[in-house]
N, C-alpha and C positions, 0 to 999 in steps of 0.2 A: 356358420361358414357354409357357403354354397359354391361349388366349383362351376365356373361358366365355360372355361375352355382350357384344355390340357394339350401341350405339345411336348413330345419326347423325341430326342435326337440321340441316336447311338446309345440307347439306354436299355440294358439287359436284352430282352428278346427282340427289341425294335432296332433295326439296322439304321434306317434313314429317319427323317423327320416324320413322325406319326402324330396327327392332330385329331383330338376328340372334342367335338363341339357339343357340350351338354345342352346348349340352347336349342338344339334340334329336337330335344325331347318334347318341347312345347308344353302342353298341359299335362303330359304324362309325369307323374311324380314317383313312379316305381318302375324299375327296369332290371332285367337280368343280364348279367355278363356271363356269356357261355363260350365254350370252346374246349378243345381237347386238353388233356393234362400236359402242362409245360408250354402251352401256347403263349402265355403271358398275361393271363387274366389278373393275377395278384400283382403283376408288375404295374398295373394302372394305379393300384392303391399305393404301391411303393413310390411311384413317381410323385403322387400328391403329397405323401408324407415327406419325401426328400425335398420337394420344393419348399414346404413350409418349415421343416425342422432340420434339414441337412442330414437326415438319416432315413433309411428304408423303413417300411411299415413293420417288417419282421425284425425283431430285436437282434436276431443272430446273423443278420446280413450286413456285412461290412460295406461302408460307403465307397471304399476304394475299389470294390469289385463290381460296381454298378455299370462299368463300361461294357457295351455290347461286344460279344465275340464276332458278330457279323460286321462290325464297323470297319471302315477303311481308315488308313492312317491319317488322312486329312480331315476326317469327320470327328469333331469334338463332342463329347458327351455333355448333354445339357437337358434341363427340364424347364418349361415355361408354364406358368399357371396363372390364369385370370380367375379371381374368386370375388365373392360378394359377402360382406358382413354388414347386417342391418341395411343401410342405404349407401354404404361406401363400397366402391369397387377398387380392387388392387390388382397389380400385375407384378409377378416375381419371376426372375430367371436365375437359376442356380446351376453351377457346373461343379462336379466333384473333383477332388484331386485325382489326376490321371496321368498315366505315362503313355506317350505316343511317340511314333518315329519322328526324327528330326526332319524339318522341311528340306534341308540341304545336308547332304552328306549322310553318313551312316550313324547308327546309334539311336538312342532314345532320349527324349527330353521330358521333364516333369512339369506339369501345369498345376498350379495351386488351386485350392478351393476358391471359387468366386461366386458372388451373389449381387443382384441388383433388385431393389424394391421400389415400385412407383405407385402413386395413388392417381387414379384416373377420374378427372372431373370434367364433364362436358367435352369429352373426347380428347382432352389434353392430359399429358403425363407430368406428374410432379415427383421428382426424385426424393425418396425418403431415406434411402440408405444405399451405400455402394461398397460396404465392407461387411465381412461376415459378422463381426461383433455388433456393428450398428444394426444390421438386419435382424439379428437374433433379439435385440432389445426392442426394436419396433414391432416385430411379430409377436413377441411376448405380450406387449401392451394391446395389440390388435386382437389376437385370438384368445388370450387369457387362459391358455391351456398348455401344459407341458406335453411332450411327445408321448409319454406313458399314459397321461389322462386322455389324450387324443385317441390312442389305441383302444382304451377301455370304454370310450363313450361314443365317438363318432365313426371311427374306422377300425373295426374289430377284425384282426387277422386270424388266420387259421390257428387253432389251439389256444387262443387268448380270449375267446368270446365270453367265457365264464369267469374271467379274472375279476371283474367288478363284483360279481356275485359272491365269490368265495374269499375275497381279500379280507384281511383282518381290519380291526377298528382303525388302526393307525393309517393304513393305506386309504381306506374309505374317507378318513378325515381329510387327507391331503387332496383328494378329488373334490369332495363336497365343499371344502373351505372356499375355493375360488368360485364354484358354481353358486353358492348361497351368499357370497360376500359377507362372511362372518368375521372379517378382520376387525369390524367395529366392536363386536361382542368380545373379541379377544382383547381389544384395547381396554374395554370396560373392566374385564377380568384383571388385566395387568395393572390398571389404575387402582383398583380395589386392593390388590396385593401391595402396591407401593404405599397406599394410604395406611394399610394395616401395619406395614413395617415402620412407616413414619411415626404412627401413634405408639408402637412398641418402643421405638427409640426414645420418643419424648417421655413415655412413662418411665423408662429406665433411667433417663437423665433426672427426672423429677424425684424418683425414689433415691437415687444416689445423692441428690442435693439435700433431701431430708436427712439422710444418714450423716452427711457432712455437717448440717446444722446441729444435729443432736450430738455429734462428736465434738463440735466446737464448744458446746455448753456442758459437755461431760454427762450426757443423759442418754447415751445410745444403749438402750436395753432392748435387744431383739425379741425378748419374750413379751414385751408390752405392745399394745396397739398404738396406732398414730394418735388416737384420742387421748389415751393414757399418757403418752409422751408429751402431748400438748398441755395436759393438765399439770404434769410435773414442771413443765417449762413456765406455766403461769404462776405456780406456787413459788418457784425460784425467783421469778420477777418480783412478786410481792415481798419476799424476804429481803431482796436487794433494795426495794423501795424503803422499807423500814430502816435498814442499815444506813441508807443514805441520809434519812432524816436525823438519825442519831449522830452521824458524822457532822452534819451541818450545825446541830446544836452544840456539840463539843467544840467545833471550830469557833463559834460565836463567843463562848466563854473564854477560850484561850486568847482570842483576838482582843477582848476587853482587858484581860490581865496584862497583855503586852503593851496596850496603849497606856495604861496606868503606870507601868514600869518606865515607859519611854518619857512620860511627863516628868517623873522623878529625876531621870537622868538629865533631861533638859534643864530643869530647875537647878540641879547641883552644878552643872556645867556653867550656867549663867552666874551663879554665886561665886564660883572659883574665878571666873573671868573678872568679876568686880574686884576681888581681893588682889588679883594679879595686876589689874589696871591701877589700883591705889598704890601698890608698891612701885610700879613703873613711874607713876606721876611724881612721887616723892624723889625718886632718883633723877628724873628730868629737872625737877626744881633745883636740886643741888647742882646739877651740871650747868644750868642757866645762871646760877649765882656765881659760879666759877668763871663764866665768860663775860661778866659785867665790865671789867677794865678794858677788855679787848673791844667791846662794843662802843665804849666811850671814845677810845682812840680812833675807831673807824668813823665816828660822828665828826671829830675834829678834822680828819683827813678829807672828809666829804666837803666840809666848809671851805678848806683851802683850795680844793679843786674847783669849786664854784667861783671863787675869787679870781683864780688864774685863767679861767675859761675864756674871757674876752681877749687875752693876749695870745691865744693859741694860733690865730691866723698869722700874726706877724712872725711868730717863731717858726711856723711852718714855711712861710715865704722865705725866711732867711735860710732855712735848711734846704729849700729848693734851689736857692742861689748857689749854695755850697756844692750841691749835687750836680748842678748844671755846669759849674766851672770845672769840676772834676771830670765830667764826661767830655767836655769840649777840649780840655787839655789832653785827655787820652786820645781823643779823635785827632788832635794835632800831631801827636806822636805816631799814630797809626799812618797818617798821610805821609809823614816823613819816611817811615819804613817802607811804605808801599811805593813811593817814588824811587827809592833806592833799588827795590826789587825790580821795578819795571825797567830801569836803566840797565840792570844786569841782564835781564831777559832780552832786551833790545840788542845788546852786544852779542849774546849767544846766537840769536837768529841771523845776524849778519855773518857770523862765522859759518853757520850751517849752509847759508845760501852760497857761500864761496865754495864749500866742499861739494855741494850738489852739482855745480857746474862742471866738475871734473867727470861725472858719470854720464853726461849727455851722449857720448859716443856709443856706450853700451845700449842706451835706450833706442838709438836709431837702428842698431842691429836687431833688437827685439821686435821692432815694428816690421822689419822685413821678414823675419821668421814667422810672425803671426799671419802675414799675408799669404805665405806659402801653406801654412796650416789650414787657412780658410779655403784654399783651392782644393786641398786633399780631403777635407772633411766629408763632402758629399760622396766621394768615391769610397771612402772608408765605410760610411753608412750603407752605401749600396752593396759593398763587399759583405758586410755583416748580414744584411737582408738576404743576399744570395746564399750565404752559408746556412742561414736558418731555413731558407727554401729548400736547399739541398738536403738538409737534415730531415725535414718533413717529407721530401720526395723519397729519400732513402727509406724512411720508416714506412711510408705508404707502399713502396715497392716491396719491402720485406714482408709487410702484412699481407699484401695481395698474393705474394709468393707462397706464404704459409697457408693461406686460405685455398689457393689453387691446389697445393699438395694434399690438403685435407679432403677437398672435393674429389681429387683423383683417387684417394684411398676409399672414400664412400662409394664412388662409381665402381671400383674394383670389387668391393664387398657385395654391392647390389648385383653385379654381373654374376658372381658366384652363387648368390642366393637364388636368383631367377633361374639359373641353370639347374640347381638342386630342385627347386619347386617344379620345373618343367618335367624333370625325371619322375618326381613323385606323382604328378598329374597323369603322366603316361601310364604309371602303374595302376592308379585308381581308375583310369579310363578302361584299362584292360579288364579290371574287375567289373566295372559298370556295364561293359559291353555284353557280359554274360547275363545281364538282367533280362533282356528281351527273350533269350532262349529259356531262361528260368521261368519267366512269366508264361511263355507258350506252353512249357511243360506243366506248369502249375494249372493253367487254364484247361489243358487237356485232361490233367488228373482230376480237376474239379468237375469237368464235364462227365468224365467216366464215372467218378464217384457219385455225381448227381443221378446219372443214368442207372447206376447199380442200386443206389438207394431207392430210386423210384421202382426199379424192378423188384428189389427185395420187399419194399412196401406193398407193391402190387401183388407179388407172389404170396406174401404173408396174408394179404387181404383175401386172395383167391383161396388159400388154404383155409382161412377162417370161413369164407363163404361155402367152400366144399364141405367142411365139417358141419356148418349150419344146414347145408343142403342134404347131407346124409341124415341128419336128425330130422329134417323136415320130411324127407322121403320115407324114413322109417315111421314117423308119426302119420304121414299120409297113408302108408300101407295099412297101418293099424286102424286108422280112421275108416279106410275103405272096407276093411274086413268088418269093422263094427257096423258101418253103414249097410253092408250087405246083409249082415245078420239082422240088423234092425229092420231092414226092408222086408225080410222074411217074416219077422214078428208082426209087422204092420199088415202084411198080406194075410196072415192067419187071422189076425184080429178083424180084418176087413171081411173075410169070409164069414166069420162068426156073426158079424153085424148084419151082413146080407141075409144070412139064414134067419136072424131075428126079424128082419124086415119082411122076408117071405112068409114067416109065420103070421105076422100082422096082416099081410094081404090074404093069407089063407083063411083067416077068420072071417073075412068079408066075402069069400067066394060062395057063389050059389050055383047049384047044378043047373045047367041049361043057360047060364049067363056067361058071357065071354070073360076070360081071364085078362086083367089089365096088363099083364106082362106078356103072355104068349098068345092070347086070343082064343084058347081052347075052351070048348063048352063043357068038356068033361074034366073032372078033377079027381082022378083016382088016388093020387098020393099027396095030399096037401101037407105043407110043412108044419113041424111041431116046434114049440118053444123049448129052449135049453133051460138048464137050472139057473145060470147067472143071467141077471137082467141089466148089468152095467157094462156091456161090451162096447157100447158107443163111447162112453167116457174113457175107457181103457184105450180105445182106438185113437182118440184125440191125443192122449198122453204119449202113446208110442209114436204117433205121427210127429208130435213136437220134438221128441228125441231124435227122430230121423231127420227132421229139418235142421236141428242143431248140428248134427253130424255132417250134413251136407254143407252147411255154412262153414263149419270148421274145415272141411275138405277144400272148399273154395279158397278160404284164407290160406291154407297150407299150399295149395296150388299157386295162388297169387304170390306168396312168399317165395316159392320155388322159382316161378317165372322171374321175379325181381332179382333173385340170386343169379339165375342164369344170365339175365340182362347185364347185371353188374360184372359178372365174370367175362362176358363177351365184349365189354366196352373197351378194355385196354388192349395192349399188345399181347399176341399169343406167346405165352412163356412156357419154357420147359422147367417145371417145378423141381426136377431132379438137380438142376444147376443152382438151386438156392444156396446150398452150403458153399459152393465155389464162389458165388457172388458175394456172400457174406465175408468169406476169407479174403477175397480180392478187395472188398471195401475196407477192411481193416488195414490191409497193406497200403492202399491208397491214402488212408488217413495218416498212417505213419509217414508215408512219402510226403504228404502235404505239410506235416509238421516239420520234417527236415527241410523241405523247400521254403517254408516260412522262415525258419532260422537262417537259411542261406539268403533269403530275400532281405531279411533284416541286416545281415552282413553287407549285402550289396547296397542297401539304403544307407548304412553307415559310411560305406565307401563313397557313395554319391554325395552324401553330405560333406564328407571330408574333402572330396574332389572340388565341390562347390566352394568350400572354405579356402582350399589351396589355390583354386583358380582366382578367387577374389583377392587373396593375398598376393598372388603372382601379378595380377593386374595392377594392384596398388604398387608393388615393387617396380614393375615396368614403368608405370607413370612416374614413380619417384626417380627411377634411373634416367628417364627422358628429361625430367626437370634438372637432374644433376648434370646431365650432358649439356643442356642449354646453359646452365650456370657456368660450366667449365669453359664453354665458348666465350661467354661474356667476360669471364675472368681473364681469359687469354688476351682478349682485346684490351681490357683495362690494364693488364700487366704490361703489355707493349707500350701503351700510352704513358704509364708511369715511368717506364725505362727511358723514353724519349725526353720527358720533362727533366729527369735526373741528369742526363748527359748534357742537355742544353745549359742547365744551371751550373754544372761543373765547369764548362767551357768559359762562361762569363766570369766565374770566380778566378780562373787562371789569368785572364786578361786584366782584371782589376788588381791582382797581386803584383803584376809587372809594373803598374803605374805607381804603386805605393811602396816606399822603402820597407825592407823586410822587418826592421826593428820597430816600425810604426804601424805594422799591419794589425797589431793587437789594439783593439779599441781602447782598452784600459791604458796601455802605454802611450798611445797617441794623445788621448785627452789629458793624461797626467802631464806629459811634456808640454802640450799646448797651454794648459792651465798654469804650469810653472812659469813659462815665458810671459804669459799674459799677466800673471800675478806680479812678476818682477817689474814689468813695464807700468802696470797700474800703480804699483807701489811708488815707483820713481815719479810718475806724473802727479800722484796724490801728494807726495812729499814736497815736490816743487811748488805745487799750488798752495799747499798748507803753509809752507815756510814764508812764501810771499805775503799770503793773507795775514799770517800771524805777525809778520814784521810791520805791515801797514797798520794793523790794529794796535801793536805795541807803541808805535810812534805817536798815534793819537792818544793813547793812554798816558804816555809820559807828559805830553803837553797839558792834558786835562788835569793830571795830578799836580803839576806845578802851580797851575791857576788855583785849584781848590786849596792847596796848602797856604798860599798867600792870603786868601779870603779868611781862612780859619784863624790865622794870627790876629787879624783885625777884630774878629768876633769875640775872641777871648779877652782882649783888652777892654772892650765895651762892657762885658759882663762883670769884670772886676770893679769897674767904676760904679755900676748900679748896686752891687753888694755893699760897698762902703756906705752909701746913702741909706740903705735899709737898716744897717746895724745902728746908725746914729738914732734913728726914729725909735727902735726897740729899747735902747738905753733910757730914753726919756720916759717911756711908758712904765718901765720897771720901777723907776723912782716914784712915780705917781702912785703905784699899787703896792708899795712897801715890799718889794722883793729885792733882796740884796744883789743878786746877779742872775744871770741866765740860768745857772745851774739850779738855784733854788726854784726858779720858775718851772724848769723841766721836772723837778721832783714833785711839785704841786700838781702838775697837769695829769689829769686822768681822762681816759676816753669816755664817751657818752655811755657805753655799755658798762664800763667799770663803775661809773657813777651810779647808774641805775641798779647795778648789782649790790653796790655798797649800801645804797639807800634801802633796797628791799631787805637786805640782811639785817640792818639795824631795826627796821620796822617789824620784821618777822620775829626778831628776838623779843621785842617788847610785847608783841601780841601773844607769843607762845608763853612767855612768863606769866602774863595775866590769866590765860586759859588754864594753865597748869594749876595755878593757885585756886581758881574757882572749882576745878574738877576734884582737887584734893578735899576741899570743904564738902562737896556733894557726896563723895564716896564715904568719907568718914561719918557723915550723917546717916547714910543708907545702911552701912555695915555695923552700925552701933548695936551692941548686944546680939550679934549674929556670929555663930561658930562656923568655922571652916568645914564644909562637908567632906565625907570619905567617898570620892567618885568611883574608885575601883570596886568597892562593895556594891554601890548602887548599879553600876554597869554590869556586874556579874549577875545580879538579880534580873536585870533586863534581858541578858543573853539567855538565861534559863527560860524566861517567859516567851522570848522570840523563838527558841528552839521548839518549845511545846506547841506554839502556834503553827510553825512550819510542819511539824508532824501531823497536826490535826488537818491542815490544808491538804497535805499529801493523802491522808486517809480519806478526806472528803472527795478529792479528785478521783481516787481509785474507786470509791463507792459510786460516784456519778458515772464514771466510765463503764463500770460493771452494769449499772442500771441501764445505760444507753445501749450497751452491747446486747444484753439479754432481751431488751425491748425490740431491738432490730431483728434479732434472731427469731423471736416469737412471731413478729410480723412477717418475716420471710417464710417461716414455717407455715403460717396460715395461708400465705399467697401460693406457695408451692403445693400445699395440700389441696387448695381450691383448684389449682391447675391440674393436679393429678386426678381429682374427682371428675373434672370436665373431660380429661383424656379418657378416663374409665367409661364415662357415659358415651363418649364418641366411639370408643372401641367396642362397646357392647353392640352397637349397630354395625359399624364397619367391619369388625372382626368376624362377626357371623356371616355377613355378606361375602367377605373375602374368602373365608374358608369354604362356604357353600359354592361360590363361583370357581374356586380352585380345585374342586373335586373332593373336598373333605366332607362327604355326605354318604348316605347309605348306599347309593348306587355308584359312587365314585365317578360322578359326571361333572365335568367343568361346565361353566356357563356357556362357553362356545360350543362344547360338545352337546349340551342340552338343546341348543338351537339347531345344531346339525342333526340331532336325533329327530327333532320335530320335522325338519326338512326331509329327512329320510323316511319318516312315517308318511308324509304326504306322497313321496315317490312310491312307497310300498302300497299305499291306498290305490293309486292309479295302476300300479303294476298288477295288483290282485284282480282287477277287473278283467284284464286281458288273460292273466294266468288261469283264472277260473274257466274262461271260455276255451282256452287251449287244452286244458286238462279235464274238461267236463266236471268242474267243481271239486276235483280231488285235492289239489294243492292250494295252499294259501301262505304267502310270505309273512313272516313276523320278525320284529326286531327283538333280539335277546335282551331281556331285562335283568338277567342274573348278573351279580357282581363277578368280575374277573378275579382269578386267583392272584394272590400277592398284590403287587402294585401295578399290574398290567392295566392298560387303559381299556375301557369297555364302553358299551352303549351303542355301538354301531355294527355289531355282529348280527348276522342274519340266520334265521332258521326257517324251516318250512313245516307247516302243519299238514299232515297226511290224513284226509278224511276216511281212508280205508282202514287205517290202524287207530285213528282217534288220538294220535300222539304227535308231538313235534320232534323234529330231528334236524341236525345240521345240514346246511345246503350242500356240503361236500359229499354227503351220502347219496345224492341224486345220481341217477344213471345218466348216460351221455345224452339221450333224447330229452329226458326230464330236465337236465341241467341246461340244455340249449333253449327249451321253451321258457324256463324260468329266467334265464339271462336275457332272452329276447324281450320278454315282458318288462323286465327291470330297465333295460336300455331304452325301450320306447317310452316308458313312464318318465324316466329321467329327462329325456329330451323334451317331453311334453310339459313337465313341471317347470323346468328352467325357462322354456319359452314363454310360459304363462307369467312367470315372474318378471319377464322383460328386463332381465339383468344385462350385464355387459357381455356375457358369454352367449354366442349365437350357436344353437344346436338344431338348425333347420336342415341338416343333412345327416344321413347315416349310411355307412357301407358295411356290409356283412360278407365275410369270406367263408363260405362253406358252413356246415353244421346241419343243414336240412336233410342230409342223407341219413341221419340217425333217427328220423321221425317215421312213425308208421303212417299209412295213408290218411287216417282220420286226424292225427295230430298235425300232419303236414297241411291238411285242408284248413284247420283252425288257425295255424300260424300264418298262412297266406291271407286269410281273411283279416287277421289283426294288422298285417302289414298294409293291406289295401285300405283299411280304415285309417291308418296313420297318414296316408297321403292326403286325406281330406283336410288336414290341418296345414297343407302346403309344404310338408316336409318331403325332401327328396330322399328316396331309399334305393340304394344299389345293392344287388345281391349277386355274389359269385356262387354258382351251383351247377351240378350235373343232373339234378333231379328233373325228370321230364315234366312232372306235374307243374312245376314252376313255369316252365316255358309255355305250357298250355294255358295256364291261368293268367299270366302276365304278358301282355302283347308286346310291350316295348322290350327290345333285346339288342344288346351290344355284342355282336359276334366277333370273337378273336380267332383269327386263322393263322396257324403256324405254317411257314414255308421255308424252303432252303435258303431264302434270301431275307430272313427276318419276318416277324409277325406283322399282320395287318388287322385293322379294326373297321367295323361297319355297323351302323344302326339298322335294325329291322323292326317292322311293326309300328312305325310312326308315320304320321302324315307329313 
């Protein structure tokens, strides 16, 4: 992530819109952010962090307190950031939740947290998110870092620079997971665990299935192995095979015995049947002999019937004549009776017609009444309709009246509720109005507390520096004394060396020749050698000590000057007031806590007011709707009333036209129907009597004619009957029948003749068959005794029972054989499956345990990859750390197992070349920790960038920390940072250290004024 442009409006130290264009840096990749304490240098980092994550860079800074104290009421706090990740450019604008004065009227209003995120392509903006939740999700995918990871890697605030260095394995794991993209290794690890559990479950199911199989065959011996149990199962199967063969053989023998017994039973039964048939045949023969006379008579009767058969037609013709005469005579008597009846009916109808003429006057009156009823009927229907309309109108009026009263009651209740809510809102408003005063007091207290804390911090720092200065001055005084003493020693040693040099020259002097030192020709007192001859070497040693003391003095003086410069940078403070400042700071902290509680109460009141206001608005809207409904109901009510009155008037007019006793529809139609029924009955009777009389006259004439014809027909039939009787008498004589009676006795129907003939023939046939069968059976049963069937059947039942038992035994043995064979096969299959599972588990189980951290180092697969990733970072970090510490420190990853079940593998330690031992990074001093953290952070950015992953680490911001370094370490740290920019990485540093300003030309100067802070770049083209 690389910032391109930052704009802050009413944000912390910046009153109005302050824009920082990082593009102005051009080719500069490292710059210093400088300015006085409290000017707003760290605020730049807070703004970037807030824009991206909605929270300031310092974890203890509340987003709600980001609004500038300099800002006017009309100016809203916001941050705009244009940044680049890879080749994509994004623009985000974020406003914190803030309380500002109302635009109209008095009081304050709350503005919620807002955010907008756009992607910029070819100068055009594409909206990605317009809500806080959407923006957080989008930024999470874009940046791929949390706010904590962002602080530890890209933008390291005051006091948190060493967090990545000293964090435990768990925290490092969370940071490195996203940077190294180890989610895939985590998934492999989880998949191995799932596969391991799956195989364990399968193995458990298979073992349980084996136990069930052995339990089913009653061989579950836990002391035996699977192979031994399988051998026992096979032995049992062979035993059951032999038992099945024995059962089959026994069944075969029993089946043969039963078949032989069945044959004996069948033979005995057949013999008994023959004996019984012989006895029956003899009885039948006796019965047939007894029926011989009867059969002879039947044969004679059949002969007579055949002789009388030709006269059957004549006899039947004669009988038909008798029947016809009888019928026609009966018909003649019926016609006579019918004619008498018709004449009686004719007389009755004439009488009724005379009586009906007397009622004609009543019929005329009924016709007149019906005419009146026809005129009144439409009015009656209209009256009934109007009554129904009136009833409906009355119901509608009553319903609308009830609805109107209900709405009036609702309106009354709503009025009371809105009045109560208005009073509550006024109460909450009064509480809310104190919020601005409280916020002002809180802001003042926070400002005062911040100022006091800064003073306390500065005073404590000055005290520390003064103590350090006293030590430095004391050491400087001692060093100066030692230097003075050592200078004296060097001077003495120098004199001795000079004397030795003079002695050497003296050895070369010749009288009369000039001295090379003074030029004299005479040499009265030449120098002599001392006893010691190593004065020159001693002089060099003492001079080296003197030089060392001078350098130490220079360092102490430099340290003293630095302390004096640091003490002179800030505001001149009266250190005697430190205790008062600390006491006042405690009071302010207590006051702020109380104010925060009061603020929470006000917030609750504001929320309650908002809820009540919303509720009141809803009630007022509801009240307005009810009022409108009441108006509409009033209009509808009046309309219903007019309809009801008009209907009632029409009903009174109709009731005047209709007689009172006929106003009831039921009575009206009952009377009308009664009159109509009487008239209809009269007319119908009149018509019917006339029609009946006409019909009866015709019937009388017809009956008289028919009776006359019937008399003539009967006479004709009698004459034909006499002629037929004469012909029959002649035929009887010819066929030797005495009279008609004897003929009738001889006559038989065709069916009777056939039956009689069949009976006679069947008798003869049966008699012949019986005689022949008796002869056959007597010949067959000759010399054969009657068998004892019960005894033979008993023997057969015994054999059959034995066969059934053997069949049952064979079925049981076959089932046992099948069951044991199936169980053995199932045992082999499950055992084979279990062996395959065990083979698979041997590989998967080891891999899963190893990947899950069940190894000597307690490293999971993912953590192993992370450790390798961390080793690469450490390798790059050590290159810089060695340069910054002159080869003294070297980072290492702890390989020791953690105690208990704690996760390990990502802890860091540092090897100290001075002591030759490794120690935990937490034991490093402030300056050492800073150098180590800086090396680690630079290496992390470098490695991640080389990996070209989804995380972009081409920017780093560092807030303070350089003040803890000595000049030599500071120089090395600067060189490392300068080298970092060669990779294109942008590095921003907040620092008061003068050396940084001198070495790094690009500088963003932050100037504090009484009207908010301002920024300006220096040292750039």
